[in-house]
N, C-alpha and C positions, 0 to 999 in steps of 0.2 A: 758542115764540119763545125764542131763546137769550138768556141774561142777559149783560149787559155786565160785564166784570170790570175792576177798577181796574188801570191799566197798571202793570207792574212797572218799578222803576227800572233803567235799563240798567246793565250792569256797567261798571266803570271800565276805561279803556284798558289794553291789554296793557302789562305792565311794561317790555317791551323797546322800546316806542314812545318815542323820545327827545323831549325838549323842544327848542324852537328854540335855546335857549342851549347845549345839548349837541351840536348838530350841528357836525361838523368842516368840511363843505363850505361854502365861502364863497359868499355871496349877492351878486350884482352886479345893480343895477337896470338894466333894459333899457328905454330910452326917451329922448325928447328934449324932454320938457316941463320947462323949467328950474325951475318951481315944485315939481313932483314931486321933482326931483333935490335941490333944496335941503331939502325936508322929510325925505326919506329920509336925507340926510346929517345933518341936525339931530337926528333920532331915533336915529341910530347903529344902524340895523337892517340896513345893507348894508356890504360891505367893498370895493365898487368900483362902476363904472358902465360901461355900453356904449351906444353909439349906432350908427346906420347911416343912409344917405341916405333910405331909405323912412320910418323913424321921424321923421326931421327934416322930411321933406315933410309927413307927417301932422300934425306940430306947427306947420305953416305957417312954418317957418324959411326965410328967403330969403338970409341972409348967413351962410355957413358960418363964416368967420373970427370974426365978431362973436359968434355963438353959442358957439364954442369958448372965446373969451376970457371970456365971462360964466360959462360952466360951470366953467372952471378957477379963476376968482376965487372961486366959491362952493365949489369942491371942490379945495382946494390940495394935499391929502395922501393921496388915495386913487387907485388906478389908474382911468384913464378912457380908453376906446378911441374913436378917431375913424377913419372909413374913407375911403380914397381913392375917387374916382369916375370916373377915367379908365378906358379900356378897352384901351389899348395899354401895353406894358411901360415905354416911355420916359415916358409921361405918369404912370403909376402911380408910378414911381420918383421923378420930380420932386415929385409931391404928397406921397409918403411922407416924403421927406427934409425937406420944409417942415413937415409936421405934427409930425415928431419934435422940432422945435425949439420947439414950443408950451409944453412943460412937462416937468419931470423925471418926472412921474407919468403921462405920455402913452404909450399903446400905439397903434401904427398898424395898422389893420385892412387886410389884403390878402386878397382872395378867392383861393381855391385855383386858379381858372381865370378867364379873361376870358369875355365873352359868346359867343365863338366856340369855347369849350372848350379854348383853348390854355392849357397849364399855366403857372402863375405860380411854380412851384418854383424856377426859376433866379433870379428876382427876389427871392424869399424868402431864398434862400441868400446872395445878394449883400448884401442889407440887413442880415441877421442878422450876417454877418461884419463889417459896419461898425458893429456895436453898436446898431442900431436895434431897439427893443423892439417885437415884432410880435404881433398877434392875427390868426392865420390863420383865415379865416372861410369859411362856406358849405361845410364839409366834410360829406360824407354816406357815404363809403365807407372801409373799412379800408385800401385801397390809397392813398387820399389821406392818411390819417393816417400811414402808413409813409413816404410820400414827404416829407411835412412834417417828420417826426421826423429824417429823414436830412439835410434841408436846414438845420435850425436849429442855430446855434452853441450848444453846451452851456454856454458861459460867459455867455450873454446871456439874461435872463429873457424868456419868451415865453408865449403862450396859444394853445392849439389848440382851436378852437371847432367841435365836432361837433353838427350840428343834429338832436338826438335827437327833438325834437318833430315835425319834418318827416318823420323816418323813421317815427314812429308814425302820422303822417297817411296813410301808404301801407298801413296794416294790419299792419306789421311791429313786433315787440317790439324796442325799441331797446336794451334792457338787455344782451343778449349782445354786441352790437357795442360798446357803451360799455365793458364789462368788458375786451374784447380791446384796445380803444384804450388803456385805462389800462396794460395790459401792454406794449404797443408803446412807450409813452412813458416807461416806468419807468426806463429807463437814463439818460434826460435829466433830471437833478435840477432844472433851472431851467425846464423846460417844464410848464405846467399844463393839464390837460384840462378843458375847459369844456363842460357840458351846455347847449346852446343851444335857443332857441325853446320854452321851457317852456309847458305848457298848463294845469297845475293844481298845487295845493300838493303833492300826492303826488309830483310829479317831484323835489322837493327830497330826499325820503327815498330815491327811486330813484337819484338821482345820488350820494348818500352811499353807498348799498349797492354801487355800481359803482366806488367809489373815485375819483370825479371830484373835482378840486380846487375847481371853481367851477361855479355854475349861474346863468344869467341868469333874472331874474324880473321880471315887470311890476309896476307899483304895485298893480294889482288883486289879484295873487297875494300880494304882501307884506301887504296888509290882512288876509289870512286867517291870518297867523301866530298870532294870538291864539286861533284855534280849535283849535290842535294839542292833542290829548288831551282835547278837550271831551267831557263825558258825552253819549252819543248820545240818551238819553232827553230831556235838556234841549234838545238840538239839534232833536229831533223836535217838541217843544212850541214852540220858537221858530219853526219852519217853519210850523206850524199858525197861530200868531199872525200871521205875516207874510201868509199867504193871506187870513185874516179881515180884517186891516187894509186890505189892498189892495182887497178886495171891497167893504168899507164905503166906502172913499174914492172908489171908482168909482161907487157908488150902484147896484150890480147888484141886480136883482130877478128872481124866477122866478114 
């Protein structure tokens, strides 16, 4: 019968693994729970916020304007994105211009197409030329990145949101595409590339490696920032303790 040996202490993290404080990529909280937003702002762990109609519906928000006013009162000095919800260009433009008046830190989210696949690039161009700060969203192809880059006024700050997480959901590695997207946007000094729909903490480091300016992260992922660089032996032991505690709490017996 083999003897059990005492577990060896795991080696320390690689020296090149940065801490959260050293990461250059900006973290934007993605969500619409006002309490989560206030807490992230209070802790100073994010540099901005993003919302969308799906997240707002999940948070049981029924009054868009009231939610926006509450969010902006809580977050007066960091970028925050609110999305249009019309499907026709005229409706999108009307909503975008109204949202743009809500605050100096507001970015208006415009999808790259409407639900019929009609390009929103002409609207993006018109709004950007009128100094509306845009967050162009739901981008998944380099062709869409290039068209957006062409449409944005280089004098007006903007965000280009590429849904790297959704690309990964198809079995594709999003990093080559994100690196190419960064190259496409390089000439526009006011356009920031955003890694959207993050799935795990590792995505923050991947976004950094691809030279993204911003990554959206959920409150659940933000809670894991304290585990960056944690000793793997300690993490293993914590995991065993968690399994044991849950089994005891459930009263399982064999």
